[in-house]
C-alpha positions as CSV (number, residue, x, y, z in Angstrom):
1,X,9.8,-1.2,-14.1
2,X,13.6,-2.8,-13.8
3,X,13.7,-6.0,-15.6
4,X,15.0,-8.8,-12.8
5,X,17.7,-9.3,-14.4
6,X,18.7,-5.6,-12.7
7,X,19.1,-7.2,-9.2
8,X,21.7,-9.8,-10.4
9,X,25.3,-9.6,-9.1
10,X,26.7,-9.4,-13.0
11,X,24.1,-7.0,-13.2
12,X,24.4,-5.0,-10.4
13,X,24.8,-0.8,-12.0
14,X,21.1,-0.6,-12.8
15,X,19.8,-1.4,-9.4
16,X,17.5,1.7,-9.4
17,X,18.1,2.8,-5.8
18,X,21.6,4.4,-3.8
19,X,20.5,3.5,-0.4
20,X,17.9,1.1,1.7
21,X,16.5,0.3,4.4
22,X,15.0,-3.0,5.8
23,X,13.2,-3.3,8.9
24,X,13.8,-7.1,10.4
25,X,16.7,-7.3,8.4
26,X,18.6,-10.2,10.5
27,X,15.6,-12.0,9.7
28,X,15.4,-15.2,6.9
29,X,14.4,-13.1,4.2
30,X,15.6,-9.5,5.5
31,X,19.4,-11.3,5.1
32,X,19.0,-11.9,1.9
33,X,17.5,-9.1,0.9
34,X,20.2,-7.0,2.5
35,X,22.9,-8.8,0.6
36,X,21.5,-8.8,-2.8
37,X,21.1,-5.0,-2.4
38,X,24.4,-4.4,-1.6
39,X,25.5,-6.8,-4.3
40,X,23.7,-4.3,-6.5
41,X,26.1,-1.6,-4.9
42,X,22.7,-0.5,-3.1
43,X,24.2,1.3,0.5
44,X,22.0,-0.5,3.3
45,X,20.7,0.0,7.0
46,X,19.7,-3.2,8.4
47,X,17.1,-2.4,11.5
48,X,16.2,-5.5,13.7
49,X,15.4,-5.6,17.6
50,X,16.6,-9.6,17.2
51,X,13.7,-10.6,19.1
52,X,12.7,-13.1,16.2
53,X,15.7,-12.6,14.1
54,X,20.1,-13.2,14.3
55,X,22.5,-10.8,14.2
56,X,24.2,-13.7,13.0
57,X,22.4,-14.2,9.8
58,X,23.9,-10.8,8.8
59,X,27.5,-10.7,10.5
60,X,28.9,-11.8,6.9
61,X,27.9,-8.4,5.7
62,X,30.0,-6.8,8.6
63,X,32.4,-4.2,7.5
64,X,31.5,-4.6,3.7
65,X,31.2,-0.7,2.7
66,X,27.6,0.9,2.8
67,X,25.9,-1.7,5.6
68,X,25.1,-0.7,9.0
69,X,23.4,-2.9,11.5
70,X,20.7,-1.2,14.1
71,X,19.5,-3.2,16.6
72,X,16.5,-1.5,17.1
73,X,12.7,-1.4,17.1
74,X,10.9,0.2,15.1
75,X,7.8,0.3,17.3
76,X,9.4,2.4,19.4
77,X,9.3,5.8,20.0
78,X,12.0,7.9,18.6
79,X,13.5,5.0,16.6
80,X,13.1,7.2,13.5
81,X,15.5,9.4,14.4
82,X,18.5,7.1,14.2
83,X,17.4,6.2,11.2
84,X,18.9,9.2,8.9
85,X,18.6,7.8,5.2
86,X,18.4,9.9,3.1
87,X,16.5,6.6,1.7
88,X,15.5,5.8,-1.6
89,X,14.1,2.6,-0.9
90,X,12.2,0.9,2.5
91,X,11.4,-2.7,2.9
92,X,9.4,-3.2,6.0
93,X,9.8,-6.6,7.1
94,X,9.7,-6.2,10.4
95,X,6.6,-8.6,12.2
96,X,5.4,-12.2,12.2
97,X,5.4,-13.9,9.7
98,X,3.3,-16.6,10.9
99,X,0.5,-16.9,13.1
100,X,2.6,-19.3,14.8
101,X,5.1,-16.8,15.9
102,X,4.7,-14.7,19.0
103,X,1.7,-16.6,20.5
104,X,2.9,-14.9,23.9
105,X,3.4,-11.8,22.3
106,X,-0.1,-9.8,21.5
107,X,0.8,-6.5,22.1
108,X,4.1,-7.0,20.8
109,X,2.7,-8.7,17.2
110,X,0.1,-5.7,17.2
111,X,2.7,-2.8,18.1
112,X,4.6,-4.3,15.0
113,X,1.7,-3.9,12.6
114,X,0.4,-1.0,14.2
115,X,3.1,1.4,14.9
116,X,5.8,0.2,13.5
117,X,4.3,0.6,9.9
118,X,3.6,3.7,10.6
119,X,7.0,4.6,11.9
120,X,8.2,3.1,8.7
121,X,6.1,4.6,6.6
122,X,6.9,7.8,8.1
123,X,10.6,7.1,6.9
124,X,9.6,6.8,3.3
125,X,7.2,9.9,3.5
126,X,10.4,12.2,5.4
127,X,12.5,10.8,2.1
128,X,10.3,10.1,-0.6
129,X,10.9,6.6,-0.8
130,X,9.2,3.9,-2.7
131,X,8.0,1.8,0.9
132,X,7.2,-2.0,0.2
133,X,5.5,-3.8,3.0
134,X,6.4,-7.7,3.5
135,X,2.5,-9.4,4.7
136,X,1.5,-12.3,5.0
137,X,-1.5,-14.4,3.4
138,X,-5.1,-13.2,4.8
139,X,-6.8,-16.8,6.3
140,X,-9.5,-18.2,4.3
141,X,-12.7,-16.2,4.6
142,X,-14.5,-17.4,7.9
143,X,-11.3,-18.8,9.9
144,X,-9.8,-16.2,12.9
145,X,-12.0,-13.7,12.1
146,X,-13.1,-13.4,15.7
147,X,-10.7,-10.1,17.1
148,X,-10.5,-12.5,20.8
149,X,-9.5,-15.9,18.7
150,X,-6.5,-17.9,18.9
151,X,-4.3,-16.0,16.2
152,X,-6.3,-12.8,16.5
153,X,-3.4,-10.7,17.2
154,X,-1.3,-11.7,14.5
155,X,-4.4,-11.6,11.9
156,X,-5.7,-8.0,12.9
157,X,-1.9,-6.4,13.1
158,X,-1.6,-7.6,9.2
159,X,-4.9,-6.6,7.9
160,X,-3.9,-3.1,9.9
161,X,-0.5,-3.2,8.4
162,X,-1.9,-3.6,5.2
163,X,-5.0,-1.2,5.3
164,X,-2.4,1.4,6.8
165,X,-0.2,1.5,3.9
166,X,-3.3,1.5,1.3
167,X,-4.6,4.4,3.3
168,X,-1.2,6.2,2.6
169,X,-1.1,5.6,-0.7
170,X,-5.0,6.8,-1.2
171,X,-4.5,9.6,0.9
172,X,-1.1,11.4,0.5
173,X,-0.3,9.7,-2.8
174,X,2.6,7.7,-1.1
175,X,5.0,5.6,-3.2
176,X,3.8,2.7,-1.2
177,X,3.1,-0.9,-2.1
178,X,2.1,-4.3,-0.6
179,X,3.6,-7.9,-1.2
180,X,2.2,-11.1,0.2
181,X,4.6,-13.8,0.8
182,X,3.4,-17.3,0.3
183,X,5.9,-20.2,2.0
184,X,9.3,-18.8,1.4
185,X,12.3,-21.5,2.3
186,X,16.1,-21.7,1.6
187,X,19.1,-21.4,3.2
188,X,19.4,-19.6,6.6
189,X,15.8,-20.3,7.7
190,X,14.6,-21.4,10.7
191,X,13.7,-24.9,11.5
192,X,12.5,-24.4,15.1
193,X,9.3,-22.7,14.1
194,X,7.1,-25.9,12.9
195,X,6.5,-24.6,9.5
196,X,7.2,-27.0,6.2
197,X,9.8,-28.1,5.3
198,X,11.7,-26.6,8.0
199,X,10.3,-29.1,10.7
200,X,11.1,-32.2,8.1
201,X,14.5,-30.9,8.1
202,X,15.3,-30.3,11.4
203,X,13.4,-33.7,12.4
204,X,15.5,-35.6,9.2
205,X,19.0,-34.1,10.3
206,X,18.4,-34.9,13.9
207,X,17.3,-38.9,13.3
208,X,13.8,-38.2,14.5
209,X,10.2,-39.4,13.3
210,X,9.4,-37.1,10.3
211,X,6.1,-36.4,11.4
212,X,3.2,-35.3,8.6
213,X,0.3,-33.9,9.3
214,X,-3.0,-36.0,8.6
215,X,-3.0,-38.2,5.7
216,X,0.4,-36.1,3.8
217,X,-2.0,-34.6,1.4
218,X,-2.5,-30.9,2.2
219,X,-0.2,-28.6,-0.7
220,X,2.1,-26.2,-0.1
221,X,3.2,-23.9,-2.2
222,X,7.1,-23.9,-1.8
223,X,9.0,-20.7,-3.2
224,X,12.4,-20.8,-2.8
225,X,14.4,-17.7,-1.5
226,X,16.2,-16.4,-4.3
227,X,13.2,-16.2,-6.3
228,X,11.2,-14.8,-3.8
229,X,14.3,-11.9,-3.7
230,X,13.7,-11.4,-7.4
231,X,9.3,-10.5,-6.7
232,X,10.2,-8.8,-3.8
233,X,12.9,-6.1,-5.9
234,X,10.9,-6.2,-8.7
235,X,7.6,-5.3,-6.8
236,X,9.7,-2.9,-5.1
237,X,11.5,-1.0,-8.6
238,X,7.4,-0.3,-9.5
239,X,4.6,1.7,-8.1
240,X,2.0,-0.8,-7.9
241,X,0.1,-0.5,-4.9
242,X,-2.4,-3.6,-5.3
243,X,-1.2,-6.1,-3.0
244,X,1.1,-8.4,-4.9
245,X,1.1,-12.5,-4.4
246,X,4.5,-14.0,-4.1
247,X,4.7,-17.7,-3.9
248,X,5.5,-21.1,-5.5
249,X,3.5,-22.2,-8.8
250,X,4.4,-26.0,-7.7
251,X,2.3,-27.4,-4.6
252,X,4.1,-30.7,-3.7
253,X,2.2,-32.4,-0.5
254,X,3.2,-32.3,2.6
255,X,4.0,-36.4,2.0
256,X,6.1,-35.4,-0.8
257,X,8.2,-32.7,0.9
258,X,8.8,-35.3,3.9
259,X,10.2,-38.2,1.6
260,X,12.1,-36.1,0.0
261,X,13.6,-34.6,2.7
262,X,14.1,-37.6,4.0
263,X,16.0,-39.0,0.8
264,X,18.1,-36.1,0.6
265,X,19.2,-35.8,4.0
266,X,20.3,-39.7,4.0
267,X,18.3,-40.0,7.2
268,X,16.8,-43.4,8.8
269,X,14.1,-41.3,9.8
270,X,10.7,-43.0,9.7
271,X,7.7,-41.5,8.7
272,X,5.2,-40.6,11.4
273,X,1.5,-39.7,10.6
274,X,0.2,-37.1,13.0
275,X,-3.5,-36.2,13.8
276,X,-3.9,-33.1,12.2
277,X,-6.4,-30.1,14.3
278,X,-9.8,-30.8,13.1
279,X,-10.6,-26.8,12.5
280,X,-7.6,-26.8,10.8
281,X,-8.3,-24.2,7.7
282,X,-6.9,-25.2,4.1
283,X,-3.9,-22.6,3.6
284,X,-4.6,-20.2,0.8
285,X,-3.2,-19.7,-2.4
286,X,-0.9,-17.5,-4.1
287,X,-2.4,-15.8,-7.3
288,X,0.6,-15.1,-8.9
289,X,-0.7,-13.7,-12.2
290,X,-0.6,-10.2,-11.6
291,X,3.3,-10.5,-10.7
292,X,4.1,-12.4,-13.9
293,X,2.1,-10.0,-16.0
294,X,2.7,-6.7,-14.4
295,X,6.5,-7.6,-13.1
296,X,7.6,-10.6,-15.4
297,X,8.5,-12.5,-12.3
298,X,8.5,-15.7,-12.7
299,X,10.2,-18.5,-9.8
300,X,12.9,-20.8,-11.4
301,X,14.0,-23.2,-8.5
302,X,11.8,-25.9,-8.7
303,X,11.1,-27.1,-5.3
304,X,13.1,-30.7,-5.7
305,X,15.9,-28.3,-6.6
306,X,15.1,-26.0,-3.7
307,X,14.9,-28.6,-1.2
308,X,18.6,-29.8,-2.0
309,X,20.0,-26.6,-1.9
310,X,18.9,-25.9,1.6
311,X,19.3,-29.3,3.2
312,X,22.8,-28.7,1.9
313,X,23.1,-25.3,3.3
314,X,21.7,-26.4,6.9
315,X,23.9,-29.9,6.9
316,X,26.6,-28.1,6.5
317,X,26.3,-25.3,8.5
318,X,29.2,-23.5,10.1
319,X,29.0,-23.4,13.7
320,X,27.0,-19.8,14.6
321,X,29.7,-16.5,13.6
322,X,30.2,-14.8,16.8
323,X,27.7,-12.0,16.9
324,X,30.8,-9.2,18.2
325,X,30.0,-7.1,14.6
326,X,29.7,-3.2,15.3
327,X,25.8,-2.3,15.7
328,X,24.5,0.7,16.9
329,X,22.0,1.0,19.2
330,X,21.6,4.6,20.1
């Protein structure tokens, strides 16, 4: 296991991998992971079908030695053949991060969790690489366990993907693990998915009312993206099979986050309290003791500081980068 400092640019030579595959690499977290790995002198194949990812998120990496962008769907037959590797690390992020993602595409959801995860595991097994699944927090007990419920495809895809990774590790001795990611945010995140704090920032920057569900007392374990990247790479450098929770150790309320966003943006947006769904489950909370004790992971960015960095980046965001970088579709 490598110390956290091994993944900073000042200590990049100690990264324990030579080449990595990042599926879903043009997404929010995936693009940050690609950048960090390249900064640590790790060659990176970034795979993304751009269904939710955006090529401009990794356009700044085009032309850097060791970086290759592949516009492919890991779930499609034959995709693994173009992933020539060999890889020392496979980070599998291809899939929906929250129940609100892809509601109109349940088959794609299930394919990502099943076929996509199986294909990525196969590439890792072929090369003897460490495999790490980026998963989502499970629903609280009693919520959305109906296989035909409103978020059933997402929930079943998450459960199956984790079960498949655990089965590979148990039956084949694969060096495979799981990280469960709780409420990551930061520069480059999408602001159109209705999540917290993304929706608040989008509304405040547009001068619209900042809509707070219920009385605003629901808390959110915010984890700044740099801290989340640290945690993912620390777990990747180990051999843990047990799922590892990564999330913030501070839990501001929605009202606190909304007020902070309005202050940081300098917006005249008013607060608007809206009715919360009557059956809304309380989101699960990360249990980060394992990440702390075994991997030495500890979030270092407070939620106030993280929001300031995020708002600054989104407010000063330049025009979209033209997506003319070289990509491979074969």
